[in-house]
C-alpha positions in Angstrom: -59.4 -78.0 -35.5 -59.2 -75.5 -32.6 -61.2 -72.3 -33.5 -60.0 -69.9 -30.8 -56.8 -69.5 -28.8 -56.8 -66.6 -26.3 -57.9 -63.4 -28.2 -57.1 -65.0 -31.6 -59.5 -66.7 -34.0 -57.8 -69.5 -36.1 -58.3 -68.9 -39.8 -56.3 -71.6 -41.6 -53.2 -73.9 -41.3 -50.0 -72.3 -42.7 -47.2 -74.8 -42.0 -46.2 -77.7 -39.9 -43.1 -79.4 -38.6 -42.1 -82.2 -36.3 -42.9 -80.4 -33.0 -45.5 -77.8 -34.0 -48.1 -76.6 -36.4 -48.4 -72.9 -37.5 -51.8 -71.3 -38.2 -52.9 -68.0 -39.5 -55.1 -66.2 -36.9 -56.5 -62.8 -36.2 -57.8 -60.8 -33.2 -61.0 -58.8 -32.8 -59.2 -55.8 -34.3 -58.5 -57.8 -37.5 -54.7 -57.9 -36.8 -53.3 -61.1 -38.3 -50.6 -63.2 -36.6 -49.0 -66.6 -37.0 -49.7 -68.9 -34.1 -47.5 -71.9 -33.4 -49.2 -74.7 -31.5 -47.1 -77.5 -29.9 -47.9 -80.8 -31.5 -48.1 -83.6 -29.0 -48.4 -87.4 -29.6 -51.6 -89.1 -29.0 -51.6 -92.1 -26.6 -51.2 -93.1 -22.9 -48.0 -95.2 -23.0 -45.1 -94.1 -20.8 -42.7 -93.5 -23.7 -45.3 -91.3 -25.4 -45.9 -89.4 -22.1 -42.1 -89.0 -21.7 -41.7 -87.7 -25.2 -44.6 -85.3 -24.8 -43.2 -84.0 -21.5 -39.8 -83.3 -23.2 -41.6 -81.5 -26.1 -43.6 -79.3 -23.6 -40.4 -78.4 -21.7 -38.6 -77.5 -24.9 -41.6 -75.4 -26.1 -41.6 -73.6 -22.8 -37.9 -73.0 -23.0 -38.2 -71.7 -26.6 -41.0 -69.3 -25.7 -39.3 -68.0 -22.5 -36.0 -67.6 -24.2 -37.4 -65.5 -27.1 -39.5 -63.4 -24.8 -36.5 -62.7 -22.6 -34.1 -61.6 -25.3 -36.4 -60.1 -28.0 -36.1 -56.5 -26.7 -32.3 -56.7 -26.9 -32.0 -58.7 -30.1 -34.0 -57.4 -33.1 -32.8 -60.1 -35.5 -35.3 -62.7 -34.2 -39.0 -63.2 -34.8 -40.6 -61.8 -31.6 -43.4 -63.4 -29.7 -46.5 -61.2 -29.2 -48.4 -63.4 -26.7 -48.4 -67.0 -25.5 -50.0 -69.6 -23.3 -48.0 -72.4 -21.5 -50.6 -74.0 -21.6 -53.9 -72.3 -22.6 -56.5 -72.7 -19.8 -59.3 -73.5 -22.1 -57.8 -75.7 -24.8 -54.8 -76.9 -22.7 -52.6 -76.3 -25.7 -49.1 -74.8 -25.6 -48.9 -71.9 -28.1 -47.4 -68.6 -28.9 -48.3 -65.8 -31.5 -45.8 -64.1 -33.8 -46.1 -61.3 -36.4 -46.5 -62.4 -40.0 -43.2 -62.6 -41.8 -42.0 -63.5 -45.3 -40.4 -66.8 -45.6 -36.8 -66.9 -47.0 -38.1 -69.0 -49.9 -40.5 -66.2 -51.0 -38.0 -63.5 -50.4 -35.4 -65.1 -52.5 -37.7 -65.2 -55.5 -37.3 -61.4 -55.7 -33.5 -61.4 -55.1 -31.1 -62.0 -58.0 -27.8 -60.4 -57.0 -25.2 -62.3 -54.9 -24.6 -59.1 -52.9 -28.2 -59.0 -51.7 -28.0 -62.6 -50.7 -24.8 -62.1 -48.8 -26.2 -59.1 -47.0 -29.2 -61.2 -45.9 -26.9 -63.9 -44.5 -24.8 -61.2 -42.8 -27.9 -60.1 -41.0 -28.3 -63.6 -39.6 -24.7 -63.9 -38.7 -24.7 -60.7 -36.8 -27.8 -61.8 -34.8 -26.1 -65.2 -34.0 -23.0 -63.3 -33.0 -25.0 -61.4 -30.4 -26.7 -64.6 -29.2 -23.3 -66.4 -28.9 -22.0 -63.5 -26.8 -24.8 -64.3 -24.4 -23.9 -68.0 -24.6 -27.1 -68.8 -26.4 -26.9 -71.2 -29.3 -29.7 -71.9 -31.7 -28.8 -75.4 -33.0 -31.5 -75.4 -35.7 -30.2 -73.0 -38.4 -31.8 -73.8 -41.7 -33.6 -71.9 -44.5 -37.0 -73.0 -43.1 -36.3 -71.1 -39.9 -35.3 -67.9 -41.6 -37.7 -65.0 -42.3 -37.8 -61.5 -43.6 -39.4 -59.1 -41.1 -39.1 -55.4 -40.5 -36.8 -55.0 -43.5 -34.3 -57.5 -41.9 -33.5 -61.2 -42.2 -34.5 -62.8 -38.9 -34.2 -66.1 -37.2 -37.2 -68.0 -35.9 -38.0 -71.4 -34.2 -35.8 -71.6 -31.1 -37.1 -75.1 -30.2 -33.6 -76.5 -29.9 -32.0 -73.5 -28.2 -29.3 -74.1 -25.6 -28.0 -71.8 -22.9 -26.0 -72.3 -19.7 -28.9 -72.2 -17.2 -31.3 -74.5 -19.0 -31.9 -78.1 -17.9 -30.3 -80.8 -20.1 -32.9 -82.4 -22.3 -30.5 -83.9 -24.9 -29.7 -87.5 -24.7 -26.1 -88.7 -25.3 -27.1 -90.5 -28.6 -29.7 -87.9 -29.6 -29.1 -86.1 -32.9 -29.9 -82.4 -32.6 -30.4 -80.1 -35.6 -31.7 -80.0 -39.1 -30.6 -82.9 -41.4 -29.8 -80.6 -44.4 -27.5 -78.3 -42.4 -26.6 -80.3 -39.2 -22.9 -80.3 -38.1 -21.5 -83.9 -37.8 -20.9 -83.7 -34.1 -24.6 -82.9 -33.5 -25.5 -86.2 -35.0 -23.6 -88.3 -32.5 -22.7 -86.3 -29.4 -25.0 -83.2 -29.3 -25.0 -83.1 -25.5 -21.2 -82.4 -25.3 -20.8 -80.6 -28.6 -19.9 -76.9 -29.0 -23.2 -75.4 -30.1 -21.5 -72.2 -31.3 -19.3 -74.1 -33.8 -22.4 -76.1 -34.8 -24.3 -72.9 -35.5 -21.3 -71.8 -37.7 -21.5 -75.0 -39.6 -25.3 -74.8 -40.1 -25.1 -71.2 -41.2 -22.4 -72.0 -43.8 -24.6 -74.8 -45.2 -27.6 -72.3 -45.2 -25.4 -69.8 -47.0 -24.6 -72.3 -49.7 -28.3 -73.4 -50.0 -29.3 -69.7 -50.4 -26.7 -69.1 -53.1 -27.4 -72.2 -55.0 -31.2 -71.8 -54.5 -31.7 -75.5 -53.8 -33.7 -77.3 -51.1 -31.0 -79.4 -49.3 -27.3 -78.9 -48.4 -24.4 -81.0 -49.3 -22.6 -83.7 -47.3 -19.3 -83.1 -45.7 -16.8 -80.2 -46.2 -17.2 -77.7 -49.0 -14.7 -78.1 -51.9 -14.5 -75.3 -54.5 -13.2 -77.6 -57.2 -16.2 -80.0 -56.8 -18.2 -79.7 -60.0 -21.5 -80.3 -58.1 -21.2 -78.2 -55.0 -18.5 -75.7 -56.1 -19.9 -72.2 -56.6 -17.6 -71.6 -59.5 -19.3 -74.4 -61.5 -22.6 -72.4 -61.3 -23.1 -70.2 -64.4 -24.6 -67.5 -62.2 -21.4 -67.0 -60.3 -18.7 -67.5 -62.9 -18.0 -63.8 -63.2 -18.4 -63.1 -59.5 -15.6 -62.6 -57.0 -15.9 -65.6 -54.6 -12.5 -66.0 -52.9 -13.6 -65.0 -49.3 -16.9 -66.8 -49.6 -15.4 -70.0 -50.7 -12.7 -69.8 -48.0 -15.4 -69.2 -45.4 -17.6 -72.1 -46.7 -14.5 -74.4 -46.6 -13.4 -73.4 -43.1 -16.9 -73.4 -41.6 -17.7 -76.9 -42.8 -14.6 -78.6 -41.4 -15.3 -81.9 -39.7 -13.3 -80.8 -36.7 -15.2 -78.0 -34.9 -12.0 -76.6 -33.6 -10.9 -75.7 -37.1 -14.1 -73.7 -37.8 -14.2 -69.9 -37.3 -16.2 -68.2 -34.6 -19.4 -66.4 -35.5 -17.6 -63.2 -35.0 -15.0 -64.2 -37.6 -17.9 -65.4 -39.9 -19.4 -61.9 -39.7 -16.0 -60.3 -40.4 -15.4 -62.4 -43.5 -18.8 -61.5 -45.0 -18.1 -57.8 -44.3 -14.7 -58.1 -45.9 -16.2 -59.8 -49.0 -18.8 -56.9 -49.4 -15.9 -54.4 -49.1 -13.7 -56.3 -51.6 -16.3 -57.2 -54.2 -16.9 -53.5 -55.1 -13.3 -52.6 -55.4 -11.6 -53.9 -58.5 -8.0 -53.6 -57.2 -8.9 -55.3 -53.9 -10.8 -58.1 -55.6 -8.0 -58.7 -58.1 -5.4 -58.8 -55.3 -7.5 -61.1 -53.3 -7.9 -63.5 -56.3 -4.2 -63.3 -57.1 -3.2 -64.3 -53.5 -5.8 -67.1 -53.5 -4.5 -68.5 -56.9 -0.9 -68.2 -55.8 -1.5 -70.1 -52.5 -3.5 -72.8 -54.5 -0.7 -73.3 -57.0 2.2 -72.9 -54.6 1.2 -73.8 -51.0 4.7 -73.2 -49.6 7.0 -71.0 -51.7 5.9 -68.9 -54.7 8.6 -68.9 -57.4 9.3 -65.9 -59.7 9.2 -68.1 -62.8 7.8 -71.5 -63.4 6.4 -73.5 -66.2 4.2 -76.5 -66.8 4.4 -78.9 -69.8 2.0 -81.6 -68.6 -1.3 -81.1 -70.4 -3.3 -82.2 -67.4 -1.6 -79.5 -65.2 -2.1 -76.9 -67.9 -5.8 -77.7 -68.1 -6.2 -77.5 -64.3 -4.4 -74.1 -64.1 -6.4 -72.6 -67.0 -9.6 -73.7 -65.2 -8.3 -72.0 -62.1 -7.6 -68.8 -64.1 -11.0 -69.0 -65.7 -12.7 -69.1 -62.3 -11.0 -65.8 -61.3 -13.0 -63.0 -63.0 -10.4 -60.4 -62.2 -7.4 -62.5 -63.5 -8.6 -64.1 -66.6 -8.2 -61.6 -69.4 -6.3 -63.3 -72.3 -4.6 -61.6 -75.3 -4.9 -63.7 -78.5 -2.1 -64.4 -81.0 -4.3 -62.7 -83.7 -5.0 -59.5 -81.7 -7.7 -58.6 -79.4 -8.6 -60.1 -76.1 -11.2 -62.3 -74.4 -11.8 -63.7 -70.9 -10.7 -67.3 -70.2 -13.7 -69.4 -69.1 -12.6 -73.1 -69.0 -10.4 -75.7 -70.5 -10.7 -79.5 -71.2 -9.1 -82.3 -73.1 -10.0 -82.1 -76.8 -10.6 -85.3 -78.8 -7.7 -84.4 -81.1 -4.6 -86.0 -79.7 -2.4 -83.8 -77.6 -4.8 -80.9 -77.9 -7.1 -79.0 -75.5 -10.3 -77.0 -76.0 -9.9 -73.6 -74.4 -13.2 -71.7 -74.0 -12.9 -67.9 -74.0 -15.5 -65.3 -74.7 -17.9 -68.0 -75.7 -15.6 -69.3 -78.4 -14.1 -72.8 -78.6 -10.3 -72.8 -79.3 -8.6 -76.0 -80.3 -4.9 -75.8 -79.7 -1.9 -78.0 -78.8 0.0 -76.6 -75.7 3.7 -76.7 -75.6 4.1 -75.1 -72.2 2.4 -72.7 -69.8 4.7 -70.2 -68.1 4.1 -68.0 -65.1 6.1 -64.8 -64.6 5.6 -63.6 -61.1 6.5 -60.2 -59.7 5.4 -60.9 -56.2 2.3 -59.7 -54.2 3.4 -56.1 -54.2 3.7 -56.0 -58.0 1.2 -58.7 -58.8 -0.4 -56.6 -61.5 2.7 -57.1 -63.7 2.5 -60.9 -63.3 1.2 -62.9 -66.2 0.7 -66.4 -67.7 2.0 -67.2 -71.2 0.6 -70.2 -73.1 3.0 -71.3 -75.9 1.6 -73.6 -78.6 3.1 -76.4 -80.6 2.7 -76.1 -84.3 0.1 -78.3 -85.9 -0.8 -79.0 -89.5 -3.9 -77.2 -91.0 -7.0 -79.1 -92.1 -8.5 -76.5 -94.4 -7.2 -74.4 -97.2 -8.1 -71.1 -95.6 -5.9 -69.8 -92.8 -6.9 -66.6 -91.0 -4.3 -64.1 -89.8 -1.7 -66.9 -90.4 -2.6 -68.6 -87.1 -6.0 -70.1 -87.1 -8.7 -71.9 -89.2 -12.4 -71.8 -88.6 -13.9 -75.2 -88.6 -17.0 -77.2 -87.6 -16.4 -80.1 -85.2 -19.3 -82.2 -86.3 -18.3 -85.3 -84.4 -15.8 -85.3 -81.4 -12.4 -84.8 -82.9 -13.6 -84.6 -86.5 -13.5 -81.3 -88.3 -15.0 -80.1 -91.6 -15.3 -76.9 -93.6 -18.7 -76.0 -95.1 -20.0 -73.0 -97.1 -23.2 -73.5 -95.2 -21.7 -73.4 -91.7 -23.9 -70.5 -90.6 -27.0 -72.5 -91.5 -25.9 -75.6 -89.5 -25.5 -77.7 -92.7 -23.0 -79.6 -94.9 -22.5 -78.4 -98.4 -25.1 -80.8 -99.7 -27.7 -79.2 -97.4 -27.8 -82.0 -94.8 -28.0 -80.8 -91.2 -25.0 -81.1 -88.9 -25.5 -83.7 -86.2 -26.8 -82.6 -82.8 -24.0 -81.4 -80.5 -21.8 -80.0 -83.3 -19.9 -76.8 -82.6 -17.9 -74.2 -84.3 -14.2 -74.1 -83.3 -11.2 -71.9 -84.0 -8.2 -74.3 -84.5 -5.0 -72.4 -83.7 -2.0 -73.8 -85.7 0.7 -71.9 -83.7 1.3 -68.8 -81.7 1.1 -67.8 -78.0 -1.5 -66.4 -75.6 -0.8 -64.2 -72.5 -3.1 -63.7 -69.5 -3.0 -60.7 -67.3 -5.0 -59.3 -64.4 -7.7 -57.0 -65.4 -6.1 -54.4 -63.2 -2.7 -54.8 -64.9 -1.0 -51.9 -66.5 -0.6 -54.0 -69.7 -4.4 -54.5 -69.8 -5.0 -50.8 -69.6 -2.9 -49.9 -72.7 -5.2 -50.3 -75.7 -2.2 -50.6 -78.0 -1.2 -53.9 -76.4 -4.2 -55.6 -78.1 -2.2 -55.6 -81.3 -0.7 -59.1 -80.4 2.8 -57.8 -80.0 3.4 -60.5 -77.4 3.0 -63.1 -80.2 5.9 -61.5 -82.1 8.3 -62.1 -79.2 9.7 -65.2 -77.7 9.2 -65.9 -74.0 12.4 -64.4 -72.9 12.1 -61.3 -75.2 8.5 -60.7 -73.9 9.7 -61.1 -70.3 12.3 -58.4 -71.0 9.7 -56.2 -72.7 7.4 -56.3 -69.6 10.4 -55.7 -67.4 11.3 -52.6 -69.4 7.7 -51.4 -69.3 7.6 -51.9 -65.6 10.7 -49.9 -65.0 9.4 -47.1 -67.3 6.1 -47.1 -65.4 7.8 -46.4 -62.1 10.5 -44.1 -63.6 8.3 -41.8 -65.7 6.3 -39.6 -63.4 3.9 -38.5 -66.2 1.6 -41.4 -67.0 0.6 -39.9 -70.4 4.2 -39.9 -71.5 4.4 -43.6 -70.5 1.2 -44.3 -72.3 2.3 -42.6 -75.5 5.5 -44.6 -75.5 3.8 -48.0 -75.1 0.7 -47.5 -77.2 3.0 -47.9 -80.3 3.6 -51.3 -81.6 7.3 -52.0 -81.1 7.4 -53.7 -84.5 5.8 -51.0 -86.6 6.9 -47.6 -85.2 6.0 -44.8 -87.6 8.9 -42.8 -88.9 9.0 -39.0 -89.6 8.2 -39.5 -93.3 4.9 -41.4 -92.5 4.0 -38.7 -89.9 4.6 -36.1 -92.6 2.4 -37.9 -95.0 -0.5 -38.0 -92.5 -0.2 -34.3 -91.9 -0.1 -33.6 -95.6 -3.4 -35.6 -96.1 -5.0 -33.6 -93.3 -4.0 -30.3 -95.0 -5.3 -31.4 -98.4 -8.6 -32.4 -96.8 -8.9 -29.0 -95.2 -8.2 -27.2 -98.5 -10.8 -29.3 -100.2 -13.4 -28.5 -97.6 -12.7 -24.8 -97.9 -12.9 -24.9 -101.7 -16.3 -26.6 -101.6 -17.7 -24.2 -99.1 -16.6 -21.2 -101.2 -17.8 -22.5 -104.5 -20.9 -24.8 -104.2 -23.4 -22.0 -104.7 -21.7 -21.0 -108.0 -22.1 -24.3 -109.9 -25.0 -24.8 -112.3 -26.1 -28.3 -113.1 -29.1 -27.4 -115.3 -27.7 -28.9 -118.5 -26.8 -32.2 -116.7 -30.2 -32.5 -115.2 -32.1 -31.8 -118.4 -30.0 -34.3 -120.4 -30.8 -37.0 -117.9 -34.4 -36.3 -117.2 -36.1 -39.0 -119.3 -39.7 -37.7 -118.7 -41.0 -41.2 -117.9 -44.5 -41.0 -116.4 -44.2 -43.2 -113.3 -45.8 -43.0 -109.9 -42.9 -41.3 -108.2 -40.8 -38.3 -108.7 -37.3 -37.5 -107.4 -35.1 -34.6 -106.3 -31.4 -34.4 -105.6 -30.0 -33.3 -102.2 -26.4 -32.1 -101.8 -24.3 -32.6 -98.6 -20.9 -31.5 -97.4 -19.5 -34.3 -95.3 -18.7 -33.2 -91.8 -19.9 -29.7 -92.2 -21.0 -28.3 -88.9 -24.8 -27.4 -88.6 -25.2 -28.2 -92.3 -28.4 -26.7 -93.7 -30.6 -28.6 -96.2 -29.1 -28.1 -99.7 -30.7 -29.2 -102.9 -30.4 -28.9 -106.7 -33.0 -26.2 -107.6 -35.1 -26.1 -110.8 -32.6 -23.4 -112.0 -29.8 -26.1 -111.7 -28.0 -24.2 -108.9 -27.4 -25.7 -105.5 -29.6 -23.8 -103.0 -30.3 -24.1 -99.3 -33.6 -23.8 -97.4 -33.8 -21.2 -94.7 -36.8 -22.9 -93.2 -36.7 -26.7 -93.2 -40.2 -28.1 -93.8 -41.1 -31.7 -92.9 -41.9 -33.6 -94.9 -39.6 -32.2 -97.6 -41.4 -29.9 -100.0 -41.0 -30.2 -103.8 -41.1 -26.4 -104.1 -38.2 -24.9 -106.1 -36.5 -28.3 -106.5 -35.4 -29.7 -109.9 -37.8 -32.7 -110.3 -36.8 -35.9 -112.1 -39.5 -38.3 -113.3 -37.1 -41.2 -113.7 -34.9 -42.8 -111.0 -32.2 -44.0 -113.4 -31.9 -40.6 -114.9 -31.6 -39.1 -111.3 -28.7 -41.5 -110.5 -27.0 -40.7 -113.9 -27.3 -37.0 -113.2 -25.6 -37.5 -109.7 -22.7 -39.3 -111.3 -22.2 -36.5 -113.9 -22.5 -33.9 -111.2 -19.8 -35.6 -109.2 -17.5 -35.6 -112.2 -18.3 -31.9 -112.7 -17.1 -31.1 -109.2 -14.0 -33.3 -109.6 -13.0 -31.3 -112.7 -13.5 -28.0 -110.8 -11.2 -29.3 -108.1 -8.6 -30.4 -110.6 -8.7 -27.1 -112.4 -8.1 -25.3 -109.1 -5.3 -27.6 -108.0 -7.4 -29.2 -105.3 -6.9 -32.9 -104.5 -10.3 -34.7 -104.8 -11.6 -36.1 -101.5 -13.9 -39.0 -102.2 -15.8 -38.7 -98.9 -15.9 -34.9 -98.9 -19.3 -34.4 -100.6 -22.2 -36.7 -101.4 -25.6 -36.7 -103.0 -28.9 -38.2 -101.8 -32.3 -38.6 -103.5 -35.7 -37.5 -102.1 -38.8 -39.3 -103.3 -42.3 -37.9 -103.9 -45.4 -39.9 -104.7 -47.6 -38.4 -107.5 -49.9 -41.4 -108.3 -51.6 -44.0 -106.1 -50.1 -47.6 -106.1 -51.8 -50.5 -107.8 -51.0 -53.3 -105.3 -50.9 -54.0 -101.6 -48.4 -56.6 -100.4 -49.4 -59.5 -98.2 -47.7 -61.4 -95.4 -47.4 -64.4 -97.6 -45.8 -62.3 -100.3 -43.1 -61.0 -97.9 -42.5 -64.5 -96.6 -42.0 -65.8 -100.2 -39.6 -63.0 -101.0 -37.5 -63.6 -97.9 -37.5 -67.4 -98.5 -36.3 -66.9 -102.1 -33.6 -64.5 -101.0 -29.8 -65.0 -101.5 -28.2 -65.0 -98.0 -24.7 -64.9 -99.4 -25.1 -61.1 -99.9 -26.4 -58.3 -97.8 -30.1 -57.8 -98.3 -32.7 -55.1 -97.7 -36.5 -55.7 -97.8 -38.3 -52.9 -99.7 -41.7 -52.0 -101.1 -41.6 -50.7 -104.6 -43.7 -47.8 -106.1 -46.6 -50.2 -107.0 -46.8 -51.8 -103.6 -44.9 -55.0 -104.2 -42.3 -56.5 -101.8 -38.8 -57.0 -103.1 -35.4 -58.0 -101.7 -32.5 -55.9 -103.0 -28.8 -56.0 -102.6 -28.1 -53.4 -99.9 -24.6 -52.8 -101.1 -25.7 -51.2 -104.4 -25.1 -47.5 -104.3 -28.2 -45.2 -104.4 -30.5 -48.2 -104.9 -32.4 -47.8 -101.6 -33.4 -44.3 -102.7 -35.6 -45.9 -105.4 -38.1 -47.4 -103.0 -40.8 -45.8 -100.9 -40.3 -48.1 -97.9 -37.3 -50.1 -96.8 -36.1 -52.0 -93.8 -32.7 -52.3 -92.2 -30.1 -54.5 -93.8 -30.0 -58.3 -93.3 -26.3 -59.0 -93.1 -25.1 -61.9 -95.2 -24.7 -65.4 -93.9 -26.8 -64.8 -90.8 -29.7 -67.0 -91.9 -32.2 -64.1 -92.0 -33.3 -65.0 -95.5 -33.0 -67.9 -97.9 -34.1 -71.6 -97.9 -32.8 -72.3 -94.4 -34.2 -69.2 -92.5 -36.9 -70.0 -90.0 -38.7 -66.7 -90.7 -40.4 -66.8 -87.3 -40.8 -63.1 -87.2 -42.5 -62.6 -90.6 -45.7 -61.4 -88.9 -43.7 -58.6 -87.1 -41.9 -57.7 -90.4 -45.3 -57.5 -92.2 -46.8 -55.2 -89.5 -43.7 -53.0 -89.6 -43.9 -52.7 -93.4 -47.6 -51.9 -93.3 -46.9 -49.1 -90.9 -44.1 -47.8 -93.1 -46.3 -48.0 -96.2 -49.1 -46.1 -94.5 -46.6 -43.4 -93.5 -45.3 -43.2 -97.1 -48.8 -42.8 -98.4 -49.7 -40.1 -95.9 -46.5 -38.0 -96.6 -45.7 -39.1 -100.1 -42.1 -39.7 -99.1 -39.7 -42.5 -98.3 -39.8 -44.2 -94.9 -37.1 -46.3 -93.2 -38.5 -49.1 -90.9 -36.7 -50.4 -87.9 -39.5 -51.6 -85.6 -43.2 -51.7 -85.3 -45.8 -50.6 -82.8 -46.9 -53.7 -80.8 -50.3 -52.2 -80.3 -50.9 -52.1 -84.1 -54.2 -53.7 -85.3 -53.5 -55.1 -88.7 -57.1 -54.7 -90.0 -57.2 -51.0 -89.0 -53.9 -50.2 -90.7 -55.0 -51.9 -93.9 -58.3 -50.0 -93.8 -56.3 -46.8 -93.6 -54.0 -47.8 -96.4 -56.8 -48.7 -98.8 -58.1 -45.1 -98.6 -55.0 -44.0 -100.7 -55.7 -46.5 -103.6 
């Protein structure tokens, strides 16, 4: 290997191609560069000499071209020094600054916007070169670098310009295989290099977006499941209209149909402008979808009944992130994603919001208000009625099933555990489906007025036929333009047209508000007058346990509520200074939890009677009591990880559960719906919602170690303070042995 070229010492090989090898080198000052050395064939035959001569000429042209334009064009990798050839080694070489390869740069880039901005840098550079009648002819990811905070083009070995001598043979293919324009394969000498650069840059754009090594053959087709960007999960929610149109036009077989590099730049700039503007992107998608569905004339109303056409259009809608918001027959809305034939005869599977909907289409309608008023346009999918399979129908329209085998549905009480009722696992590939028995869906643009009225999510469209709903939208549209005050318009259409409140209902609401205010005022004026001493004494069982309890009193919704408690006198008092942890001082102390709960129940009845005597209507949520816990004796047991695992495994997942540690230090699983019960235990964790497989025989319990650590931390806190602790997470830096060592000091 050559050790020295000019002022540079060769350090190591970096890369190599068909015509050159790139080495890392440095000068005496320690400045590192990349040196490209022409690779010549070894041999004395005439053909080899001829090929080497052509290589040398191209290398000279490449070097001289870059040196000539690098001061004017900052989007290319400059040449620092060169030798054509080197006097000592007789090698042809040039030195460049170290730049980041596009492959390494893309590892740090996730957003589609950043990728497009990078390609836009390249397109602007090529636009400048094309104005000078210079064409690169070798655009590919391997020749793209990131240098000086900019994407730059390197390797001008196939550059073409008017003054250069012709080195290309009639049958010689010129360009990179992965991104080469078709005309460059067969007639490169006479081909339009500018249009070939456009083709290659479009293929490079696709490679960058897809993050693959090679380009695709032929013209870009957005509906192709392999090359289409919309089939890529990363881009399903991205606005792609201008990009896909550009890819399609730029990869046309006929160079004359391709855009210029100037138009290429303009399209990318337009996409960057549109993608950050919801109204512009929605409008762009609507125009694109209209032209796709109706290449010639766009009708005001049309409908499709063929199931294949319906599936295709639903997929087109699903690929437009600004147009795909669907309102369900049962209320609420989700984004359409895709549609396909279902195994059930005559049915389709519509995927929306991650849910699988099985339904039988009757027809798909489009109501079109033109480009000017596109935000009022909508699709309506009307279903044919089908017979239910299960006995449970939700909201009169759908049933929740498991499709265990394609086209076969079952109901199981163990669905959330992935099992049949006998405990056998569902087969691989099973899925949960919502099977709609009837009804209709409507799909609006996300910028539609209908979509911005929260009240429309009440499924009002499903209570109207197609014609009636069309008239309803027409009336809404007229009102929107007629009423100058948008709030007046909004108030009118927030209301469900099928359940408008009358004056009597409005009066009832106002009456309830007034009664609630009277109740609040009565409580505020009287709470300090009530004495509960007798109730407390009668329910204090004087059991000698390891915990004691105090009762706290709360007024629901009271602003800046101070801490109130039942004092040892039996009166409700409040603390001027709020100590933390809570002090036992001056509070009525119960030695038995059950007695504490019974006292609260009787106190509540006491307040109810006071309200009744004063003619005040009782408000169930107006006041409430809680219980404070205090430790007075050390525990006798320290729970283990295996104990917690066993408790969770034996749990009943058909109810809401809560993991707790009792006064002695044992783990338990309690019903979290039981009123006051959580106040009994020194440490408790957040609730495990029912039927989520958090506990029980089918739970995987992968996080038992984390749960154990969290409960240990909560137990240590309780022992330090003597009071209850609610656990929601644990410190990842916790050392189990040290925590246990601290805990054992309290035993």
